[in-house]
N, C-alpha and C positions, 0 to 999 in steps of 0.2 A: 540103756542097752548093757550088755553083761560084760563086764574085763575080767579075764582070767589071768593073773600074775603068780609067774613061777620064776624062781631065781635058784642058779642052779650052784652049788658047793659054798653059799651062803645063806642068811636070812635076811629078807631087806625089810628095813624099817618101815613104820607105820607113814612116817611123814613122806619117803620115798614111794610108796604106794598111793598115798593121796595125792601125789605131783602126778604120778602116773594115770591115775584115773581122771584128773580133770583135765588134762591133757588130751586123752584119749575121747571123753566126752566132746570135747569141743570139735572132733571130726564129724560127728553127726548133724552139725549144723550145715555141712558143706552137702552133704549127701543123705538123704533121708533115710536109706533101705540099709542103713550099718545094723546087722543082726548081733554080731557078737565081736569080740576080739581079744586074741590070746597074745599076751606078752610075756618075752622069754630074757631075763638078764642073767650076762654069764661075765665071769673074770677069767681073763685070758693070761696065762704064765707067759709072761712077755719083758723084756728088758726095758723097754719104754713105756711111759707114764700112761699111754693112751693104750688102756688094758681092759675098759669096761667095754662091753659090748649088750648093745638092746636090739631086741629083733621084735618086730611086731604084725601080726597078720591080722588083717580085718576082712570079715566075712561080709560079704555083700551077694544080692541075687544074681547069680550067673558066674561071677568068677571071686576070688578071694585075692586080696591085695596085700604085698608083703613089701616090710622095709626093714633092712638090716643095717646098723649103725654104730660106729666105734669110736670112741671119745675118752677125754682125762678123767669124767665124771659121767654118771648113771644120767643125770640130768640133763646134760650137754649131749647125749648119745639119744636119751626119749625127745628133746627137742629136735632133733636133727630129722629122726625118723618120723615125727608126727608133721614135719614139715612136708617130706618126700610123700608120704601119705594122703598128705592134704593136695598137694598136684596131683596125683594119681586118681584123688576122687574127684576133683575139679575136670579132671580129662574126661572120665568116664561119664560124668553127668553130661557134659557137653555132646560126647558121642551119643549118648542116649537121646538128648534131644534132638540130635542131628545136624549139628552147627557148625 
């Protein structure tokens, strides 16, 4: 699966990119038809510590799935977004199977 990572207003290091790709690639085990995913990382100018935003768009046949999460670290935001997408993929798979 192709994973596109873009970070706005900063440069993501290779460790973070490797972490993201590992998490995103695990999604394909829940749904076979995952074509591609786009990950956008943003730093929000906020007074609180939870200013890291991760947006993930997963392209599957039919519809695209999307999750946006905000947390103290990018790793936590990615974890939360991937978790939300995992639930969406499982729901989509069940809907296709007609359960």
